[in-house]
C-alpha positions in Angstrom: 108.4 99.7 117.5 111.8 97.9 117.6 114.7 97.1 116.1 113.8 95.0 113.2 113.3 96.7 109.8 110.5 94.6 109.1 108.1 93.2 111.6 106.9 89.5 111.4 104.5 89.3 114.5 101.2 87.9 115.4 98.0 88.8 117.2 97.9 86.5 120.6 95.2 85.2 122.9 96.3 82.4 124.9 95.9 78.7 123.6 93.7 77.4 126.3 91.2 80.4 126.9 91.3 82.6 124.0 89.2 85.9 125.0 88.8 84.4 128.5 92.6 84.2 129.0 92.7 86.9 131.8 90.1 85.4 133.9 91.0 82.0 133.1 94.8 82.7 133.5 97.4 80.1 133.2 101.1 80.9 133.3 102.1 77.6 132.1 100.1 77.6 129.0 101.5 81.5 127.9 104.9 80.1 128.5 104.5 77.3 126.4 102.8 79.3 123.9 105.5 82.1 123.6 108.1 79.2 123.2 106.3 77.7 120.3 105.7 81.4 118.7 109.4 82.0 119.0 110.2 78.7 117.3 108.4 80.1 114.7 110.3 83.3 114.3 107.6 85.3 116.0 109.1 88.1 118.4 106.4 90.7 118.3 103.1 90.2 119.7 99.7 92.2 119.6 97.9 91.7 122.9 94.6 92.8 124.2 93.8 93.4 128.1 89.9 92.7 127.6 88.0 96.1 128.9 85.6 94.2 131.3 88.4 91.9 132.9 90.6 94.8 133.5 88.1 97.5 134.4 85.2 95.5 135.8 82.9 98.1 137.2 79.4 97.7 138.3 76.8 100.5 138.4 74.9 100.7 142.2 72.0 102.3 140.9 69.1 103.7 143.2 65.5 105.1 142.1 67.3 108.3 141.2 69.9 107.0 139.2 73.7 105.6 139.6 75.1 106.4 143.3 78.3 104.7 142.7 80.4 102.4 140.9 82.1 99.5 142.7 84.2 96.4 141.7 81.3 94.0 142.1 79.8 94.2 145.6 83.0 95.4 147.0 83.6 99.5 147.2 86.6 100.8 145.1 89.6 100.8 147.4 91.2 103.8 148.2 94.6 103.0 145.6 95.7 104.3 142.7 94.1 101.2 140.7 91.0 101.6 143.0 90.5 105.2 142.1 90.8 104.1 138.2 88.4 101.2 138.7 91.1 98.6 137.6 91.4 95.1 138.8 94.5 94.7 140.8 94.3 90.9 139.7 94.2 91.1 136.1 97.0 93.7 136.1 99.1 90.8 138.4 98.2 88.8 135.3 99.6 91.0 133.0 102.6 91.4 134.9 103.3 87.9 134.6 102.7 88.0 131.2 105.2 90.7 130.9 107.6 88.7 132.5 107.1 85.8 130.5 107.3 87.7 127.2 110.7 89.6 128.3 112.1 85.8 129.3 111.0 84.6 125.5 112.2 87.9 124.0 108.7 88.9 122.8 107.9 92.5 122.3 104.2 93.5 123.3 102.1 95.7 121.1 99.2 96.4 123.4 95.7 97.0 122.3 94.3 99.4 125.1 90.5 99.7 125.0 89.4 96.2 123.6 85.8 96.7 123.9 85.3 94.7 119.9 86.8 91.5 119.2 85.9 89.3 116.4 82.6 90.7 116.0 81.4 90.7 119.6 81.4 94.0 121.8 82.5 93.8 125.5 81.8 96.2 128.2 82.3 96.7 131.9 78.8 95.6 133.6 78.6 99.2 134.4 78.5 100.3 130.6 76.7 97.8 128.8 73.9 100.4 127.8 75.9 103.3 127.4 78.1 104.3 124.2 81.5 103.4 123.9 82.8 106.5 122.2 80.5 109.4 123.1 79.0 108.7 126.8 81.2 111.0 129.0 80.6 109.0 131.8 82.3 105.8 129.8 85.1 108.1 128.5 85.9 109.4 131.9 86.3 105.8 133.1 88.5 105.1 129.8 90.7 107.7 130.4 91.3 106.6 134.1 92.0 103.2 132.7 94.4 104.1 130.1 96.5 106.5 132.3 96.7 103.9 135.3 97.6 100.9 132.8 100.4 102.9 130.6 101.6 104.3 133.8 102.0 101.2 135.4 103.4 99.2 132.5 105.1 101.6 130.3 108.6 101.0 131.9 108.5 97.1 131.3 111.1 96.5 128.7 108.7 94.2 126.5 106.6 97.4 125.6 106.7 98.3 122.0 103.8 100.5 121.8 100.2 101.3 122.6 97.3 101.1 120.3 93.8 102.8 121.0 91.7 99.5 121.0 90.8 96.7 118.4 89.0 98.1 115.4 87.1 100.8 117.2 86.2 102.2 113.7 83.5 99.8 113.8 81.7 101.7 116.3 79.0 104.3 114.9 79.8 107.9 115.3 80.1 110.9 113.5 83.4 112.4 112.4 83.8 114.9 115.0 82.8 112.3 118.2 85.6 109.8 116.5 88.1 112.9 116.5 87.3 113.7 120.3 87.6 110.2 121.2 91.1 109.5 119.6 92.1 112.8 120.7 91.6 112.0 124.2 92.6 108.4 124.6 96.2 109.3 122.6 96.7 112.3 124.9 96.2 110.3 127.8 98.9 107.6 126.7 101.4 110.2 125.7 100.7 111.9 129.4 102.0 108.9 131.0 104.3 107.4 128.2 106.1 109.8 125.9 108.6 107.3 124.6 106.4 104.8 123.0 104.4 105.2 119.7 100.7 105.5 119.7 99.1 103.1 117.2 95.8 103.3 116.0 94.7 100.0 115.9 92.0 100.9 113.3 90.9 98.1 110.6 91.4 100.9 108.3 90.8 104.7 108.1 88.3 106.4 105.7 89.4 108.2 102.7 86.7 110.9 102.9 87.8 113.5 105.4 84.2 113.8 106.6 83.8 110.6 107.6 84.5 108.9 111.0 87.9 107.7 111.7 89.5 109.2 108.5 93.0 109.1 107.6 93.6 112.9 107.7 92.6 112.9 111.5 94.0 109.9 112.5 97.4 110.8 110.8 97.0 114.1 113.1 96.5 112.2 116.1 98.5 108.8 115.7 102.2 108.1 115.5 101.4 105.0 113.7 98.6 103.9 111.4 97.4 100.3 110.7 95.0 98.5 108.3 93.5 94.8 108.7 92.9 93.5 105.1 90.9 90.2 105.0 90.3 89.1 101.5 87.0 86.9 102.6 85.4 90.2 103.6 86.6 92.5 100.6 87.1 90.1 97.6 85.7 86.6 98.4 85.3 85.6 94.8 89.2 85.9 94.4 91.4 83.0 94.8 93.8 83.7 98.2 96.6 83.3 96.1 95.4 85.6 93.2 96.9 89.1 92.5 94.6 91.1 94.3 94.6 89.2 97.4 98.0 89.4 97.7 98.8 93.0 96.9 95.8 94.5 98.8 97.8 94.5 102.2 100.6 96.5 100.5 98.2 98.6 98.8 96.0 99.7 102.0 99.3 100.1 103.9 100.7 102.5 101.4 97.3 104.4 101.0 97.3 104.9 104.7 101.1 106.3 104.7 100.9 108.7 101.7 97.1 109.9 102.5 97.6 110.0 106.2 101.2 110.9 106.4 102.5 108.7 108.9 104.1 105.2 108.9 101.8 102.2 108.6 101.8 98.7 108.8 99.4 95.3 108.3 98.5 94.8 111.9 96.2 92.1 110.9 95.5 89.9 108.0 94.8 86.2 107.4 93.0 83.6 105.7 90.0 83.2 108.3 89.7 79.2 108.0 89.9 76.6 105.4 86.6 77.5 103.8 88.6 79.2 100.9 91.9 77.7 101.3 94.0 74.6 102.2 96.8 75.0 105.0 99.3 74.9 101.7 97.4 77.5 99.9 97.6 79.5 103.5 101.0 79.2 103.5 101.7 80.0 99.9 99.4 83.4 100.5 101.2 84.3 103.8 104.7 84.1 102.2 103.7 85.8 99.3 102.2 88.9 101.3 105.4 88.9 103.2 107.3 89.6 100.3 105.0 92.0 98.7 104.9 94.2 101.9 108.7 94.1 102.2 109.4 95.0 98.7 106.8 98.1 99.0 108.1 99.3 102.0 105.8 98.5 104.5 106.6 98.4 108.2 105.7 94.7 108.9 102.6 92.5 108.7 101.2 90.5 111.6 99.0 87.3 110.9 95.7 86.7 112.6 96.1 84.9 115.1 98.7 82.7 116.8 96.4 79.5 118.0 93.5 78.1 116.4 90.3 78.7 118.4 87.9 76.0 116.9 87.7 74.3 120.2 86.1 77.3 122.3 82.4 76.9 122.7 81.1 80.2 123.8 80.6 83.7 121.8 81.7 84.5 119.5 83.2 81.5 118.5 79.9 79.6 118.3 78.7 82.4 115.9 81.4 81.9 113.5 80.5 79.5 110.5 83.4 80.4 108.5 85.4 78.6 111.2 88.1 79.5 113.7 91.4 77.9 112.3 93.1 81.3 112.2 96.4 80.4 113.9 100.1 79.5 113.2 99.3 76.5 115.4 96.1 73.9 115.6 94.3 73.7 118.8 96.2 70.3 119.4 99.4 72.2 119.4 100.8 71.1 116.4 102.6 73.5 113.9 101.0 74.4 110.6 103.0 75.2 107.1 102.5 78.4 107.8 104.8 78.6 110.7 107.6 77.3 108.8 106.9 79.9 106.1 107.5 82.6 108.8 110.7 81.0 109.8 112.2 80.7 106.8 111.2 84.3 105.8 112.5 85.7 108.9 115.8 83.8 108.5 116.3 85.0 104.9 115.7 88.8 106.1 118.0 88.2 109.3 121.0 87.0 107.0 120.8 90.2 104.7 123.8 92.5 105.1 121.5 95.5 104.7 118.4 96.4 107.1 115.9 97.2 104.3 115.4 97.8 100.5 115.9 100.8 98.5 112.2 102.9 98.1 110.1 101.3 95.8 109.8 103.2 92.7 106.5 105.6 92.5 106.7 107.9 89.5 103.0 108.0 89.5 100.4 109.7 90.8 96.6 108.8 91.5 94.4 111.9 92.4 91.7 111.2 95.1 88.2 112.8 95.0 86.7 112.9 98.3 84.2 110.5 97.4 86.7 108.2 96.4 85.8 104.4 96.5 88.6 102.0 98.1 87.8 99.2 95.4 88.7 101.8 92.8 91.8 102.7 94.5 93.0 99.4 94.8 92.3 98.8 91.0 94.2 101.8 89.9 97.3 100.9 92.0 97.2 97.4 90.9 97.5 98.5 87.2 100.3 101.1 88.2 102.2 98.1 90.2 101.8 96.0 86.7 102.9 98.9 84.7 105.9 99.6 86.7 106.9 95.9 86.4 106.4 95.5 82.9 106.9 98.6 81.0 108.4 101.4 82.8 111.8 99.7 84.4 115.1 100.6 82.5 116.5 97.3 81.1 118.8 95.4 83.8 122.6 95.6 83.1 123.3 92.3 84.3 120.8 90.0 82.4 119.5 92.8 79.5 116.0 92.2 80.6 113.4 94.3 81.8 113.1 93.0 85.2 113.0 93.5 89.2 116.6 93.4 89.5 116.9 97.2 88.7 
């Protein structure tokens, strides 16, 4: 997805409006946001054209059912965008967004069907009572949107790849239904853009081959797999800088690579507010995860998210009893310690004379039953990593001790 051997990126919503950024568009704010992020060493953004903003279809119903779909009260124009049910206004904002990204040297990983974000689901008005993944009417319009959007923007220099949509694995469906949806969307992307990778966008994929959004199916259909590990949801009893919290992102990433058979990276992770840590602890956690993922051959790590959202007063932010202080930057625009940690890490990697480390030592095997529990696999991986570092390495010729120098 880019020239860097290890991506240090961030998930982006505009600082002034978060999820409302596309219909509350402010190019000057986005320009200033990009300058702040570039100063913190960020050059890769994951961004989200919110589905109802970009395909704001309304159903015109009669007693007999839906007669037609319109953009609000206006008939669909006889244009390529109109036939896809896509808002030209929203796409014009995205064009300007790309202009700003290219000016600041930002690459964009674009989540296409953003119908889920921060524990709230988003649909075009026409589809509010339909199933996002299995309804054939919804799928027809999703495919039209994807083909139009990818065809329109795939030649922009800032595009790094396309992910299917944010955490679609949270939606309920069967394994067959998930396979059909993933296959349809990924094929639609490739039909318009054979050059950029198709990225899963999932929080994680199931281990069991019979489960929805499982690793076997995702590995078959995607070019790149993703994980979104959050300690507060998986092991909240562990301090953020404890061994399990730090190693879980790399463990989950390597599980996806080895079982799914495709490259993987940490597409989202974060501390998720300050009920479990301070800004200084958050910085230490971030730094440790970056080095751990780099050392274990992960493709990169992208923080959630760029700017605090605690000033937002609408759902889903006013639902959040954990807090919405997630960013590199506070809601007043000032920089947190984590931003300096990213800048220092990026500078160290960019100063190296080699692009990446030698492959990590993997001289052990964990056999996976079909009903494996992720917690068990993580524990086994932690024990293997500890054994590898303390017992299995040869003595270092430089210091005559067993150490990571070898």
